[in-house]
C-alpha positions as CSV (number, residue, x, y, z in Angstrom):
1,M,85.0,18.5,-47.3
2,G,85.7,18.9,-43.3
3,V,87.2,22.2,-41.7
4,G,90.1,21.9,-39.2
5,V,89.9,24.9,-36.7
6,G,91.2,28.0,-37.9
7,K,90.2,27.2,-41.7
8,L,86.5,28.0,-41.2
9,S,85.3,28.8,-44.9
10,L,83.7,32.1,-44.4
11,L,81.4,31.2,-47.8
12,S,77.9,29.1,-47.2
13,T,77.1,25.9,-49.1
14,T,74.3,28.7,-50.7
15,D,77.3,31.4,-51.6
16,L,79.6,28.7,-53.3
17,A,76.9,27.6,-55.7
18,V,76.1,31.0,-56.5
19,L,79.7,31.9,-56.9
20,A,80.1,28.9,-59.0
21,E,77.6,29.9,-61.0
22,S,78.8,33.2,-61.9
23,N,82.1,32.1,-62.8
24,G,80.5,30.3,-65.9
25,K,80.5,32.1,-68.8
26,C,76.7,32.5,-69.9
27,K,76.4,30.4,-72.9
28,K,74.1,31.8,-75.9
29,H,70.9,30.0,-75.3
30,V,71.3,28.4,-72.0
31,C,70.7,31.5,-69.2
32,W,68.0,32.7,-71.8
33,R,65.2,33.3,-69.3
34,S,67.5,33.7,-66.3
35,N,67.0,37.3,-64.7
36,A,68.5,36.7,-61.7
37,T,70.5,39.6,-60.7
38,P,74.4,38.6,-61.2
39,F,76.5,37.5,-58.0
40,R,78.9,40.6,-56.4
41,H,82.4,39.4,-54.6
42,R,82.0,41.0,-51.4
43,K,84.9,41.9,-49.9
44,P,86.8,39.7,-47.3
45,T,86.2,40.0,-43.7
46,S,88.0,39.2,-41.4
47,W,87.3,36.1,-39.5
48,S,89.0,37.0,-35.7
49,V,86.5,40.4,-36.4
50,L,83.4,38.5,-37.3
51,C,83.7,36.3,-34.2
52,V,85.3,38.8,-32.2
53,F,81.4,41.3,-33.3
54,M,78.7,38.1,-32.6
55,L,80.6,37.2,-29.2
56,V,80.8,41.4,-28.4
57,V,76.6,40.9,-28.8
58,L,76.3,37.7,-28.0
59,G,77.2,38.6,-24.3
60,F,75.3,41.8,-24.2
61,I,72.4,40.1,-25.1
62,S,73.5,37.1,-22.3
63,L,73.6,39.8,-20.0
64,L,69.9,40.5,-19.6
65,T,69.1,37.2,-19.1
66,G,72.2,36.2,-16.7
67,H,73.5,33.2,-18.6
68,M,76.8,34.6,-20.6
69,A,78.9,31.9,-19.3
70,S,76.9,29.3,-21.0
71,D,75.9,30.8,-24.2
72,L,79.9,31.8,-25.0
73,E,80.2,28.1,-24.7
74,W,77.9,27.2,-26.6
75,Y,78.8,29.5,-29.5
76,S,82.1,29.4,-29.2
77,Q,81.9,25.6,-29.5
78,R,78.8,25.9,-32.8
79,L,82.7,28.1,-34.3
80,V,85.4,25.5,-33.9
81,R,83.5,22.2,-33.7
82,R,81.7,22.0,-37.3
83,T,82.9,19.1,-38.5
84,L,82.2,15.1,-37.7
85,Y,85.6,14.5,-36.5
86,S,86.9,18.1,-35.0
87,S,89.6,18.1,-32.7
88,V,88.9,18.9,-29.2
89,E,91.7,19.3,-26.8
90,G,94.5,18.2,-28.3
91,N,93.9,14.7,-30.7
92,Y,91.0,13.7,-29.2
93,R,88.3,13.8,-31.3
94,A,84.7,13.8,-30.6
95,P,82.2,11.3,-29.9
96,I,80.7,10.2,-33.3
97,D,76.6,10.6,-33.2
98,V,76.2,7.5,-36.4
99,W,72.3,7.7,-36.0
100,K,71.9,11.5,-36.9
101,S,74.4,14.5,-38.1
102,Q,74.7,17.1,-35.1
103,Y,74.5,19.4,-38.1
104,S,71.8,18.8,-40.5
105,K,69.5,21.2,-38.8
106,Y,70.5,23.4,-40.5
107,Y,70.4,22.9,-43.8
108,Y,67.4,21.9,-45.7
109,G,65.9,21.5,-49.9
110,C,65.5,24.7,-51.3
111,S,64.0,23.8,-55.6
112,E,61.6,26.8,-55.5
113,R,61.8,28.9,-59.2
114,G,63.4,32.1,-59.1
115,R,61.6,35.3,-60.1
116,G,61.8,36.1,-63.3
117,Y,60.8,32.5,-64.1
118,A,59.1,32.4,-67.5
119,P,55.7,30.3,-67.6
120,A,55.7,26.5,-68.7
121,V,55.0,27.1,-72.9
122,L,51.4,25.8,-73.8
123,E,51.3,22.7,-76.4
124,R,50.0,24.6,-79.7
125,W,52.7,27.1,-79.1
126,S,55.7,24.9,-78.6
127,N,58.5,23.9,-81.3
128,G,57.7,20.3,-81.4
129,Y,57.0,16.8,-78.8
130,L,59.6,15.6,-77.8
131,L,59.9,11.1,-76.9
132,I,61.8,10.1,-74.7
133,G,63.0,6.5,-74.0
134,T,65.0,5.6,-70.7
135,S,68.0,2.8,-70.6
136,G,68.7,0.6,-67.8
137,G,67.4,-0.4,-64.4
138,L,64.7,1.7,-62.1
139,N,67.1,4.5,-60.8
140,Q,69.3,4.9,-64.3
141,Q,65.8,5.5,-66.3
142,R,64.9,8.1,-63.0
143,T,68.1,10.1,-64.6
144,G,66.7,9.9,-67.7
145,I,63.2,10.8,-67.0
146,T,64.9,13.9,-64.9
147,D,67.0,15.1,-67.6
148,A,64.6,14.2,-70.2
149,V,61.9,17.1,-69.1
150,V,65.0,19.6,-68.1
151,V,65.7,19.2,-72.0
152,A,62.2,19.7,-72.8
153,R,62.5,22.9,-71.6
154,I,65.3,24.1,-72.4
155,L,64.4,23.3,-76.6
156,N,60.1,24.7,-75.4
157,A,58.7,21.7,-76.4
158,T,56.2,19.3,-75.4
159,L,56.8,16.1,-73.4
160,V,55.4,12.9,-73.9
161,V,55.2,10.9,-71.0
162,P,58.8,8.6,-71.3
163,E,58.6,5.3,-71.9
164,L,60.6,3.2,-70.0
165,D,63.0,0.4,-71.1
166,H,61.8,-2.7,-71.9
167,N,64.8,-5.0,-73.3
168,S,67.8,-4.1,-71.1
169,F,69.1,-6.9,-68.1
170,W,66.4,-6.8,-65.5
171,K,63.8,-7.8,-68.9
172,D,60.4,-5.6,-67.0
173,D,57.8,-4.5,-69.5
174,S,56.7,-2.0,-66.7
175,D,55.4,1.1,-68.5
176,F,55.8,4.5,-66.2
177,V,52.2,4.1,-65.7
178,H,52.7,1.0,-63.3
179,I,55.5,2.9,-61.5
180,F,55.0,6.2,-61.6
181,D,51.6,8.4,-60.9
182,V,51.7,9.8,-63.9
183,D,49.0,12.8,-63.4
184,W,50.8,13.8,-60.6
185,F,54.1,13.9,-63.0
186,I,51.9,16.3,-65.9
187,S,50.3,18.5,-63.5
188,H,53.1,19.4,-60.8
189,L,55.5,20.1,-63.2
190,A,52.9,22.3,-65.4
191,K,54.7,25.6,-64.6
192,D,58.1,24.6,-65.8
193,V,56.8,22.4,-69.1
194,T,53.9,21.1,-70.7
195,I,53.2,16.8,-70.6
196,V,51.2,15.1,-72.4
197,K,50.7,11.4,-72.7
198,R,51.1,10.6,-76.5
199,V,51.0,12.6,-79.6
200,P,48.0,13.5,-80.4
201,D,46.6,11.2,-83.7
202,K,45.1,13.6,-86.1
203,F,48.9,15.0,-85.2
204,M,50.0,12.1,-86.5
205,R,48.3,11.2,-88.6
206,S,49.0,14.2,-90.6
207,M,52.8,13.8,-90.6
208,E,54.1,13.0,-93.9
209,K,57.4,11.1,-92.0
210,P,57.9,8.8,-89.3
211,P,59.2,10.4,-86.1
212,Y,63.3,11.3,-85.8
213,T,65.4,8.9,-84.0
214,M,68.6,10.3,-82.8
215,R,71.2,9.4,-79.9
216,V,72.9,12.3,-78.7
217,P,75.8,11.7,-76.6
218,R,76.6,11.5,-73.2
219,K,76.6,14.8,-70.8
220,S,75.7,17.1,-73.6
221,E,75.4,20.6,-73.3
222,P,72.5,22.8,-73.8
223,D,74.4,24.6,-76.5
224,Y,74.2,21.1,-78.1
225,Y,70.4,20.3,-77.8
226,L,69.8,23.9,-79.3
227,D,72.1,23.6,-81.9
228,Q,71.9,19.8,-82.8
229,V,67.8,19.0,-82.2
230,L,66.0,21.7,-82.3
231,P,66.6,22.8,-85.7
232,I,65.5,19.1,-86.4
233,L,62.6,19.4,-84.0
234,L,61.3,22.4,-85.7
235,R,61.2,20.8,-89.2
236,R,59.8,17.4,-88.4
237,Q,57.8,18.1,-85.7
238,V,58.1,14.7,-83.5
239,V,61.6,13.9,-82.7
240,Q,62.0,11.1,-80.4
241,L,65.9,10.7,-78.5
242,T,66.7,6.8,-77.1
243,K,69.0,5.2,-74.3
244,F,68.8,8.4,-72.8
245,D,69.8,8.2,-69.1
246,Y,73.2,10.8,-68.5
247,R,72.3,12.4,-71.8
248,L,72.7,16.1,-70.0
249,A,75.7,17.5,-69.2
250,N,75.9,17.5,-65.1
251,N,76.6,21.6,-64.5
252,L,74.2,23.5,-65.4
253,D,72.1,27.0,-65.4
254,G,70.9,27.5,-61.3
255,E,67.3,26.7,-62.2
256,L,67.5,24.4,-64.5
257,Q,69.1,22.6,-62.0
258,K,66.3,23.2,-59.5
259,L,64.2,22.0,-61.9
260,R,66.0,19.0,-62.2
261,C,65.7,18.7,-58.4
262,R,61.7,19.4,-58.4
263,V,61.9,16.3,-60.9
264,N,63.2,13.7,-59.2
265,F,62.2,14.8,-55.3
266,H,58.9,15.6,-56.1
267,A,57.3,14.8,-58.9
268,L,58.4,11.3,-59.6
269,R,56.0,10.0,-57.0
270,F,55.4,6.0,-56.8
271,T,51.9,4.8,-57.6
272,K,49.8,4.2,-54.9
273,P,50.5,0.3,-54.1
274,I,54.3,0.4,-54.7
275,Q,53.3,3.6,-51.8
276,E,50.8,1.8,-49.8
277,L,53.4,-1.7,-49.5
278,G,56.7,0.9,-49.1
279,Q,55.1,2.6,-46.1
280,R,53.5,-0.6,-44.5
281,I,57.0,-2.4,-44.5
282,V,58.5,0.6,-43.3
283,M,55.7,0.9,-40.0
284,R,56.7,-2.8,-39.6
285,M,60.0,-2.1,-38.8
286,Q,59.1,1.0,-37.0
287,K,56.7,-1.3,-34.8
288,M,60.2,-3.5,-34.0
289,A,63.1,-0.8,-34.1
290,R,62.4,2.9,-33.3
291,R,65.3,3.5,-35.4
292,F,67.0,1.2,-38.3
293,I,68.8,0.9,-40.7
294,A,68.6,0.4,-44.4
295,V,71.5,-1.7,-46.5
296,H,71.7,-1.4,-50.2
297,L,74.3,-4.8,-50.5
298,R,74.1,-4.9,-54.1
299,F,75.6,-8.2,-54.0
300,E,74.1,-9.7,-56.8
301,P,75.9,-12.3,-59.4
302,D,75.6,-9.9,-62.0
303,M,77.0,-7.0,-60.1
304,L,80.1,-8.7,-58.7
305,A,81.0,-10.2,-62.5
306,F,80.8,-6.6,-63.8
307,S,83.0,-5.3,-61.3
308,R,86.0,-7.8,-61.8
309,C,86.9,-8.6,-58.8
310,Y,87.2,-11.2,-56.8
311,F,85.5,-12.1,-53.5
312,G,87.6,-14.9,-52.2
313,G,85.4,-17.8,-53.3
314,G,88.0,-20.0,-54.8
315,E,88.3,-21.8,-59.1
316,K,84.1,-22.6,-58.4
317,E,83.6,-18.3,-58.0
318,R,86.2,-17.3,-60.8
319,R,84.0,-19.7,-63.2
320,E,80.9,-18.6,-61.8
321,L,81.1,-15.2,-62.4
322,G,83.5,-15.3,-65.6
323,E,80.8,-17.2,-67.4
324,I,78.1,-14.0,-66.2
325,R,80.8,-11.8,-67.7
326,K,80.6,-12.9,-71.2
327,R,77.6,-11.1,-71.6
328,W,79.5,-7.9,-71.8
329,T,81.5,-8.4,-74.4
330,T,83.4,-5.1,-74.2
331,L,84.2,-5.7,-71.0
332,P,88.2,-4.9,-70.4
333,D,90.3,-7.9,-68.6
334,L,91.7,-5.7,-65.4
335,S,93.7,-7.5,-62.7
336,P,90.7,-8.4,-59.7
337,D,93.7,-6.6,-57.0
338,G,94.1,-3.8,-58.6
339,E,90.2,-3.0,-58.9
340,R,90.2,-3.8,-54.8
341,K,93.1,-1.3,-54.3
342,R,91.3,1.5,-56.5
343,G,88.3,0.5,-54.3
344,K,86.2,-0.3,-56.9
345,C,84.9,-3.8,-55.9
346,P,82.0,-3.8,-53.5
347,L,82.3,-5.1,-49.9
348,T,81.2,-8.4,-48.5
349,P,78.3,-9.1,-46.2
350,H,80.9,-9.5,-43.7
351,E,83.4,-6.4,-44.2
352,V,79.6,-4.6,-44.2
353,G,78.9,-6.0,-40.8
354,L,82.5,-4.9,-39.4
355,M,82.7,-1.6,-40.6
356,L,79.5,-1.0,-39.3
357,R,79.8,-2.7,-35.9
358,A,83.3,-0.4,-36.2
359,L,81.3,2.7,-36.3
360,G,79.8,1.6,-33.3
361,F,76.4,0.2,-34.1
362,S,75.5,-2.0,-31.5
363,N,74.6,-6.0,-32.2
364,D,70.5,-5.1,-31.0
365,T,70.2,-2.4,-34.4
366,Y,67.7,-3.2,-36.4
367,L,68.7,-4.0,-40.3
368,Y,66.5,-4.0,-43.6
369,V,68.9,-5.7,-46.4
370,A,67.9,-4.0,-49.9
371,S,69.1,-6.3,-52.6
372,G,67.9,-9.2,-55.3
373,E,69.7,-12.7,-55.1
374,I,72.6,-12.5,-52.9
375,Y,75.5,-14.4,-54.5
376,G,76.8,-17.7,-52.1
377,G,72.9,-17.3,-50.5
378,D,72.7,-17.8,-46.9
379,E,76.2,-19.2,-46.5
380,T,77.7,-15.7,-47.7
381,M,75.0,-14.0,-45.6
382,Q,75.8,-15.9,-42.0
383,P,79.1,-14.0,-41.1
384,L,76.4,-10.4,-41.5
385,K,73.5,-12.5,-39.6
386,D,76.4,-13.5,-36.6
387,L,76.9,-9.7,-36.4
388,F,73.5,-7.9,-37.0
389,P,71.1,-11.2,-35.7
390,N,68.2,-8.7,-36.3
391,I,68.0,-8.6,-40.0
392,Y,65.1,-8.3,-42.0
393,T,63.9,-7.6,-46.2
394,K,61.1,-7.4,-48.2
395,E,60.1,-10.7,-48.5
396,M,60.2,-11.6,-44.7
397,L,58.3,-8.3,-44.1
398,A,55.8,-8.8,-46.8
399,D,55.4,-12.3,-48.1
400,E,52.3,-12.9,-49.4
401,E,51.7,-9.1,-50.7
402,L,54.3,-9.0,-52.1
403,K,53.3,-11.7,-55.3
404,P,51.7,-9.2,-57.2
405,F,55.4,-7.4,-57.6
406,L,57.1,-10.3,-57.7
407,P,57.5,-10.5,-61.4
408,F,58.6,-6.8,-61.6
409,S,62.0,-5.7,-60.9
410,S,61.5,-2.2,-61.3
411,R,58.4,-2.8,-59.2
412,L,60.4,-4.5,-56.4
413,A,63.2,-1.7,-56.8
414,A,60.8,1.2,-55.8
415,I,59.5,-0.9,-52.6
416,D,63.2,-1.3,-51.7
417,Y,63.7,2.9,-52.6
418,I,61.0,3.3,-50.2
419,V,62.1,1.8,-47.1
420,C,66.1,3.0,-47.9
421,D,64.5,6.4,-48.1
422,E,62.6,6.1,-44.8
423,S,65.2,4.6,-42.6
424,D,67.2,6.6,-40.4
425,V,70.6,5.5,-41.7
426,F,70.9,4.1,-45.1
427,V,74.4,2.1,-46.2
428,T,75.5,2.3,-50.1
429,N,78.0,-0.6,-50.9
430,N,78.9,0.8,-54.4
431,N,78.8,3.6,-56.5
432,G,75.6,2.3,-58.5
433,N,72.3,4.6,-59.4
434,M,70.4,3.7,-56.6
435,A,72.7,4.8,-54.3
436,K,74.0,7.8,-55.9
437,I,70.2,9.0,-56.5
438,L,69.2,8.0,-52.7
439,A,72.1,10.4,-51.2
440,G,71.0,12.7,-53.1
441,R,67.9,12.7,-51.9
442,R,68.3,12.0,-48.6
443,R,70.6,15.2,-48.7
444,Y,67.4,17.3,-49.9
445,M,65.3,16.4,-47.7
446,G,67.1,17.1,-44.1
447,H,70.7,15.3,-44.8
448,K,69.4,11.9,-43.4
449,R,72.9,9.4,-42.2
450,T,74.3,8.0,-45.5
451,I,77.2,5.9,-44.9
452,R,79.0,4.7,-48.4
453,P,82.1,2.9,-47.4
454,N,85.3,4.6,-48.5
455,A,85.9,0.8,-50.3
456,K,89.9,2.2,-51.4
457,K,91.0,2.6,-48.1
458,L,88.8,-0.3,-46.2
459,S,90.0,-2.7,-48.4
460,T,93.5,-2.8,-47.0
461,L,92.3,-2.5,-43.4
462,F,90.5,-5.5,-43.6
463,E,93.5,-6.8,-45.4
464,A,95.6,-5.8,-42.0
465,R,92.4,-6.4,-39.4
466,H,93.7,-9.7,-37.7
467,Q,97.2,-8.1,-37.6
468,M,95.2,-5.5,-34.5
469,D,92.9,-5.4,-31.2
470,W,89.1,-4.2,-32.1
471,D,89.9,-1.0,-31.2
472,T,92.8,-0.3,-33.0
473,F,90.6,-1.5,-35.4
474,C,87.4,0.7,-34.9
475,R,89.7,4.2,-34.5
476,R,91.0,3.4,-38.2
477,V,87.8,2.2,-39.6
478,K,85.9,5.7,-37.9
479,S,89.3,7.6,-39.6
480,C,88.6,6.4,-43.3
481,Q,85.5,7.1,-43.3
482,R,85.7,10.7,-42.8
483,G,84.0,12.5,-45.6
484,F,81.7,9.4,-46.2
485,M,79.4,9.2,-43.9
486,G,76.8,11.9,-45.5
487,E,77.4,15.5,-43.1
488,P,76.5,18.6,-44.7
489,D,80.1,19.4,-45.4
490,E,81.2,17.0,-47.6
491,M,78.5,19.0,-50.4
492,R,80.4,21.5,-52.2
493,P,79.7,22.7,-55.5
494,G,80.8,20.4,-58.6
495,R,81.2,17.6,-57.0
496,G,80.3,14.1,-58.0
497,E,76.8,13.8,-60.5
498,F,74.1,16.3,-59.6
499,H,71.7,13.7,-58.6
500,E,73.8,12.5,-55.6
501,F,75.6,16.2,-54.8
502,P,72.4,19.0,-55.4
503,S,74.2,21.3,-54.4
504,S,71.7,23.7,-56.2
505,C,68.7,22.7,-54.0
506,I,70.0,22.8,-50.6
507,C,70.2,25.7,-48.5
508,K,71.6,26.5,-45.3
509,R,70.0,28.3,-42.1
510,P,72.0,31.1,-40.6
511,Y,73.5,29.5,-36.7
512,I,72.5,32.7,-35.4
513,E,68.4,31.6,-36.2
514,E,69.5,28.9,-33.8
515,L,71.5,30.9,-31.5
516,G,68.5,33.6,-30.8
517,A,65.8,30.9,-30.3
518,I,68.4,29.5,-27.7
519,N,68.0,33.0,-26.1
520,L,64.7,33.1,-25.8
521,T,64.4,29.8,-24.8
522,K,66.1,30.5,-21.7
523,T,64.5,34.3,-21.3
524,D,61.2,32.4,-21.2
525,S,62.9,30.0,-18.4
526,S,64.5,33.2,-16.3
527,L,60.8,34.6,-16.4
528,N,59.4,31.5,-15.5
529,G,62.1,30.9,-12.8
530,I,61.6,34.8,-11.5
531,R,57.5,34.4,-11.6
532,R,57.7,30.8,-9.0
533,R,59.7,32.9,-6.7
534,G,57.6,35.9,-6.4
535,S,54.3,33.1,-6.4
536,T,56.1,31.8,-3.0
């Protein structure tokens, strides 16, 4: 959240996360392993007193090196220019670095186990075996796998490597072992949960009844699993949870949230063939350009049909998308104009290009487009190509190498995931699973620039763009995008899905470390100058 001058928060991101966790009552089983020291409320400190104290200390240090004025200027700017669009001299707003946040260096991912974290329960002492059937496409299944590990720890269960969905819209028969490095997955999480590749045959033969199958409600709290699933697990020894996507509550105990991060950002590593091809594509993009943007267009026919939006294609579009829409019998009939005003419609490729140019990206910028079949084909893509001629896809960069992966949509999605993750700037065009997962990962990995269109405000602006000059349009696009540029201050505990905003796993370096480093550098420079003058 942007912070204006005179309204700076005294609490860091980490403090806010701890405070949020302390406000919730520890439920009867959720925190049974937590030995963390409770958060103690500190007396509020006057911001002005703190500023004066820091400036006095800084002045004293700077006087010793002869750089008082420059240090005071630097530190005062650090205090007031906390956000991307802070005011400087009246209504003038500081220029934006569209490639990288100047504050990203103060934040880093932190998901280490806390003190007193209990070791994983051994297989023979666990409460039974937990089978998981995931649901949806690659990234939706990724959320299910992440939460499955957490549920296994809550239940003190042995987790069997989750089964991927073979019956979804994408019809991909890939198994876990075809996409993820299963041995790494098991070993990396060995201190958290015991994971096995299958229930032992000897154990299965001794069972009187087949595994008990159930589907838990979405966003279930840990207590639900302890009260409803655990008794069945203890009685039957093997329980299978089906359609397992978003079946665990968003807000959990801090240690469980960090476990989510360890699974999602560390344990789920792609197989060697997928990883190597993805990295080769990244290197080919980097060879052509020092830095590049990855755009997840998400402008496939099924996505547009599901959105219930209208994109200007006349009766032909209405007929074609209407036919696809029949696949979802429960899809409500909503107003396309109403959905657009609510910001629920993805931008067209042309609109994505206009937004990027208005933000300040030049037409010689290289774009990697991660997408399936674009609705309308070349005709739809041409306006984007006119704005950014240097557009590439995985098919263009790895035609022959890609052929073994073509029958498998999840493996193709994994390749796009790698390139988007490694890009200098990632642009999402919807708020789907891939967008959320990658946004969260890029925050965790150092707040790499991630741009999500503010579709609600931009839709109105695009409709009126012919009524204003280009400079006015650019200024208004930048205004619309405040808070949607992947800045660190957009993170706050409890905002959105944890997979997108992993606040419990983001730590902040104190500004004083940076200040000390600068003073040391200046001291060294002064000493070197003295030595040079002495030598002459």
